[in-house]
N, C-alpha and C positions, 0 to 999 in steps of 0.2 A: 107498390114499390117499397122495398124495405128501407127503413130510416138508417142513415149512416151510423156506424158504431161510434159512440162517444163514451168518454169516461163517466162514471157515476157523479164525479165532481161537477162536470159541465151540465149534465142532464138533470140533476136533482138538488145537490147541496148548495152550489153557488147561486142558482136562480132563487132558491127559497130564502137563503140567508142574506143575500146581497153581498157586495164586496166589503162593506164596512163591517157587517155582522160576521162575515167569514174571518176577517183578520182579528176581530175582537175574540172570536172563539179560538183562533189559532194561538193567540198569546194570552189566553185565560189562565188563571191560577191552576186550574185543573190540568191544562196541557203543560204549563211550565213545570208542575210537579212531575209530570210524566217525563218531560225532557231531562229534568235533573236526575230522576231515577235512572234513565238510560245512560246519562253521562256518568253517573256514579258507578254503574255496572261496567261501562267501558273503561273508566279509570281503574277500577278494581281488577278487571281482566288484564289491563296493561301492566299494573303493578305486579300482579301475579306472574305475568310473562317475564318481566324484568327480573323479578326475584328468582324465578326458576332458572332463567338463562345465566344469571350471575352465579347461582349455586352450581349449576351444571358445568360452566366453564372453569370455575375455580377448582371444583372437585376433579375434573379431568386433568388439569395442569398439575395439581398436587399429587395425583396418582402417578402420572408420568414421571414427575421429578423423584418420587420415592423409589420407583423402579430403576431409574437411571442411577441414582446414588448407590443403590444396592449393587449395580454393575460396576461401580467404581468411578463413575463420572463425578465431576466437581461442579457444584453450583454456588459455592460460597465466593462472593466477589473478592473478599479480602485475601483469599488464597492466591489471587493473581497480581495483587498490588505489591510492588517491591518494598521491602522495609526501608525505613529512613536510615540515613548514613550520617555520621558526624562530619562536620565540615572539613576537618583536617584530614579525612580519608576520602573525601568526595571530589572527584574530578569536576562534577557539575557545579560545585560551589565556587568556581572561579567567578570573579565579579562580573565579567562580560556576560555570562549566562545567568548567574544567580539573580541579577537585577531584574530579569524578565519575569521572574516569579515572586517578586517581592510585592505582594498585593496588599491593599487595604483590607482590614478584617472583614470577613464575610462577603468579599467581592473578588472579582478578577480584574480590578482596576489598579494599575501600577501606583505604588507609593512614591517612587522617585522618578519623576518624569525626565530628569536629566540623564539618568542611567539608560532609560529606554530610548532617549534621543540619541545617545551614543551608539546604541545598536542600530538604530534606523540610519544614522549617518554612515556607519560602516557599510550597511547593505546598499546604500545609494551610490557608492563609489563605482565608477565605470573602470573596468580593467580588461586586459587581454585575456580572452578565454578561448580555449580550443573549440568548445562546443559552439561558440558564437560564430566562428569562422568555418566550421565543418560543413554547414549547409551550402556554402558557396564553393567548397572545394570540388575539384573535378571528380567525377565518379570513377571508381576503380573496383575491380573484383577483389574482395578481401580474402586473404588466406587464413585469417584468424577470426573466429566468430565474434570476438569482443573488440577487435581493433579494425576500424574502417580505413584509416589513413596513417601513414607515417607522419610524425610531427614536422610541420613546415613553419618554423618560427618567423621567418620574414613575412610570410603570407598572413599569419595570425596577427603580427604586430601592425602590418599595414591596414588590415581590416579594423583594428582597434583605433588607429589614428584617423582613418577615414570616417568611422562612425562618430568619433569625438568631435572632429572638425566639421562634420556634416558636408564634406566636399567629396565629390566623386572623381576618382581617377586623376588626381592632381599630379603634378610633376614630382612632388615630394613623396606621394604614395608610391609611384613607380620606382623611385629611388629606394624606398624602404623595401619593396618587393625584391629588388635586385641586391639588397644588402646581404652580407654573409650571415649564416645562422648565429655565429658568435656575436656579431653586432646587434642583431635582433634580440638575442638572449639577454644581453646587457641592458638594452632598452626596456625589455619586459620586466626585468628585476627592478629597474628604477620605477616603472609604473606600478609595481606591486608593493612598493615601500610603505604605502599607507597602512598596510596590514601588519607591519612588523610589531607594533606595540601589542596588538591583540594576540598575535602568534607567540610572542615572548611570554605573555601572561598564561596562555593555554599550555605552552610547552612546560612551564614550571609545574602547573597543577596536574599535568598528564601523568606524573609519577605516582599520583595517589591511586590506591588499589581499587576503589569502587567508583561507581557513577550512578547517581540517582537525582534526576531533575525534580524540582519541587512542584510537580504537576498536581492540580487540585482534583485528585481522584474522587474526593468526597462530594463533588458537585452533583446536585440533584439531577441535572440534565447532562448525561454523558456526551451528547452531541455538541454541547456548548463549552466543553473543556478546551482551554486555550493551549496550543502547542507551538509557541513562537520560536522555540529553539531549533525546530527541525530545519527551517529554511537557513538559519545561520550555520548549523553544522554542515549542511550540504555545500553552502557557498564557501566555507573555509576549506572544505575538502577539494573543491575546484581550484581555489587559490594555491593550495599546497601542490596539487597536480601540475599546475602551470609553472610554479617555481621549480619543481623537480625536473620538468622537461628542460627548462632554461639552464638549470645547474648541470644537468648531464651534458648539455651542449657545450657548456663552458669547462667541462672536465672537473667540475666540483662534485665528485661522486659522494663524498662523505656528507656534504650538505644536502644533496638529493636524498640520500639514505635517511638522514635525520627527519626530513620532511615527510617521507613515506611512512616511517615508523609513527610519527605523530598522526598522520592521516589514518592509519590503521587503528590507532588508539581512539580517534574521533569516531570511527566506524563502530568500535566496540562500546562507545558511550551509551548507545541506545539498546543494548542487548536485552536488558531486563524489562523494557517497557511493554506492557501488555496490550499494545495498540497496533493494529495492522499497519496503519500508515507509518508508524515509526519503523517497523521492520522493512517496509518498502523503501523508505529513505535510506536505511542502513544498507540494503541491497545496492541501491544506486551509489552510495559512498564506496562500497567495495569495488564496483565496476570502474569507478573513477580512479581509484588508487592503483589498480593493477596495470593501467596503461603505461605509466612511467616504469613500473617494474619490467614490463614486457620490453620497452625500449632499451633499458639497461641490459637486458638479456640479449637482445638482438646485437648490440654493439660490444658485448662481453665486457661491460664496465664494472660489474659487481664483483667484490672480493669474496673469498670463501667465508669469512666471518659474517659479512653482510648478507650473503645468500642464506646462511644457516639461520640468522636472526629473522629474516623475512619469512623463511619457511616455517619456523616455529610460531611466528605470529599468525600466519595463515592457517596452520594446522589447528589452531585454537577455535576457528570459526566452525560452528555447526548450525547451518541455516535450516536444516531439516528439523532439528529439535526446537530451535527458536521459532520457526514458522508454525510448527504444530502447536506450540504453546500460545502463540499469538492468535491462532484460529480458535483454540479453546477459550481463550480469554475474551475474544470478540463476541463469541456466542453468549457468554454469561455477563461480562462486564458492560459491553456496549449494547448488544441486542436486548438482554434482560433488563438492563438499566433504563433503556428507552421505554419499555413497556411499563415498568414500575413508575417512572416519572409521569407518563401519560395518565395512568390510572389514578395517581394521587393529585394531579393538577389538571383535571379536564377543562376547567374554566378558561384556561389560556389558549385553548384550541391549537396547541402545538402540533397535534396530529394532523389537523387540517392543513397547516402550512408545510409540514413534513411531507405529506403525501402529495400535495399540490405542486411540490417542486419537481415531481417526476414527469417526464414526457408521457404523453398519452400512449405512445407505442410501447412503453414499459408496462402499461396496464391494459394491454390487449388491442390498442389502436383503434377502438371504435369511438362513437360520438360521446360517450360518457367520460367526462374529464376527471383528472386527478382531484380537482377541487370538490367535485361531487362525491367522489369516494371518500375524501377526507372528511367532509361534512357528515356523510352517513356514518362513518366510524366514530365521529365525535359524539353523536347522539345515540349510538347503539348501546345496548346493555354492556356494563363493565365486563361481564363474563365473556363477551366476545373477544375482548383483548387477551383473555387467557387462552382462548382457542387459537388466536393469532400467534401468541407466544409458543404454544405447544407445537403448532405446525412448523413455525420457523425453527424452533430448537430441534425438533425431531428430524426435519429435512436436513438441517445443518449437520446433525450428528450422523445421519444415515448415509448422506451423499458426499459431504465435503471432508469431514475429519478422517475417514479411512484412506483418503488419497495419499496422505503423508504417513509413512511408517517410521516414526522417529527412532524407535528401538533398533531397527535394522538399517536405518539411514537409507530409506528407499522412498521414491515418489513414483506413483503409478499413473502414467498417462491414460491407460485404458479405463481406469476408474474415473478419471477426470472427464473423459469423453462420455462415459455413461452418465455421469452427473449432469453434464451439459445437455445431453439429449433428454434426460428426464425433466430437468428444469425447464428446458425449452418446450417440452410437451405439456407438462402439467401447469406450469406457471404463466404460460402465454395465453391464458384464457381471456375472455372478455372481462372488463372490470366488474360487471354485475356478478359473474360467476366467482371471480376472485373474492368479491365482498362476501357473498353468502357461503362460500366454502372456507372463509377465514384464511386466505392466503395472500392478502395484500402485501404484508411485510415481506413474506417469502419472495414474492415476485419482484419487489423493489430491491432487496438487499442481497439475495443469494447469488443471482447470476454473476455479479461483478466479482464475487469471492472466488469463483472457479478459476479465474485467470491468475490469481495470486500464487497458486501452487506451481504453475509453470515458471513464474519469475523466481520462486524459491529454488526450483530445480536447477535453473541455469546459473543462478548465483552460487549455489553450492558447487556446481561443476566448474565454474570459473575459479573458485578458491582451490578446489582439488587440482585442477590442471596447472595452476600457478605454483602450487606446492611441488608437483612433480617436475615442472620446468626448472625450479630452483635446484631440486635434487639432481636433475640431469646436468645442469650447468656445473654443479659441484663435482660431479663425476668427470665431466669434460676437463675441468681444471686439474684434476688429479691424474687423469689417464690420457689426456690429449685428444680424446674423441668421445662421442656419445656411445652408450652401451648398445649391445644388440637387442637386449630385452630389458623391461622394467625390473624384472627380478634381480638383475645385477646391482640395483641400487641398495638392496638390503644386505646387511643391516647397517652398513657404514654411513650411508647417505639418507636413509629413511628407515624408521623402525617398522612401519607397516604401510603397505600400498593402499591407498584409498580405492574404493570400488565405485563403479559407475552408479549414480543414484537412480538411474532409469531402470536398469535391468539387474543390478547387483553383481555384475561380472566385472572383470578387469577392464580398465581403459585400453582402447586399442592404441598400439604403438608400433611404428616401423621407422627404419632409417631411410633417408632419401639419397639419391645419387650425388647430391652436392655436399654430403656429409652432415646435413641437418636431419630433422626428424619430423614426423607427423604424429600428433597425440590427439585422440578424440573420443568423445562419448557418442553413442548411437543417436542421441537427441530425442526430441519429443515424439518423432514418428516411430521410435523403437526399431529402426532399420539401419543396418550397417550400409551406409552409402559410400564407403571407401574413403572417408575423410573429406567429403565435399561440403563446402559451405554454401548453403542456399541463400539467395538474396531476393529482396523485394524489388519492385519497379523503381524505387527511389535509391537503390544501391545499399540499403541497410541490411543487416542480417535477418533472414527469415528463420526465427527460432522454432517454428512449427514444422519445418521441413529440413532435410539435410542433416548433417552431423554437427556436433558442437566441437569445433576444432581449435587446437593450439598449434600454430605453425609459424615459422619465420619466413620473411620474404626471401626469394631466391637471390643469391649474391652474384 
């Protein structure tokens, strides 16, 4: 019978040497020298691999950048940073905001804590806000894509009192709800009086021609740059909106007009900031400001000079150009800056924490976590970060930047859908594939950017339709009725008609049987739905479907 097969170690070497002699041989100087030689070979191979990958990644990135610069693309970060402005010409130099950026040298730590406390105390004030009460308002089918409800000042103020007193449905709350709009408006103005010193300060400096907040653009880590002014600007815009509604209700049209002009100036204060979040806040500010303008148009409260001034202010906004510039800047300033920071400071493992902050479903949704991907990239050859940067920059440039045509003031939903589809297909791979195909950053950052262009399109449309609405109201004041066509507005009431940013054609316009009009863009679906506003299940506007409509309630 054949002897069972065993290894040569069990059959010959171990029995002959014995366990002790075997281990002494295993760790003899002769064997250790062999181990060291093998280790040296392995380290040498690993060093050669890292050196080769580092060279290959950097070479590929530099080649791509040279070719892109030859095509006219900009990769110089300083080209996107707005120049400094003297304080006497700078709206942002008002003490309320300037104190937020008065840092100790070499830090982003406030020098004057009293000044920052003043800002914090301002933000901590509770005040009547239309947005706070909107979620509790009854659902209604909107006729305007940007206006969900007509202002109900008694309801707003009762919600404010109820939330302040922490009492539900008290007799005083019911009395407030039944108060007249004028009574509620006076109470709202009293509640907003805390903001008067800040508004007076800002109103004075709003006459300055430029606006440049002292943001620390030179910070090594772009993701760590502080932007404390954004929340303050938006909050003040909401306060001005609420004041304007109350003032219109009280018949104080001039005061409401002054607040809206200041609100539009606040919106323009972020125009030159090369940061996408700043442009998104700016879009929100404009949408907040146009609601009181709309209400004044509904009630025919604006005078001809006021309408002309509002129209001129709104004509100044070019969100297509500003959005495109912000996208270009984000690719170089933020995206490129993150890569440079990680390459020059790998010991702090910023990449590990940056990637680990992403949900697993953004990295393919399998069992490999973001932490594992982050750790892998932290110990990978530095050249792989160049491959990541190349893929991120190329995909950004090929898919996202062409969606906005700033020269022709067009935004292409079809290109956006194509980008979404390609990003969804290529970048929703497993984390392992994303890692070895050098697309981790692309998967994390690019999908969110595709939605920004839609917000840019609808904000530009809001500005355009408000401009046309002001011109139409000026025509009505002059002729007693709205015109049959938009062409009748030129040249007396508008020098040039804006075109629909979606398809490049004229905005749709028609008169209604009650003497009003319907004005609309074909919207994101690029289809003429006859001026229909699509809504979601919550009653808000569905901007992906239907038309983007400016219309007044039926009287």
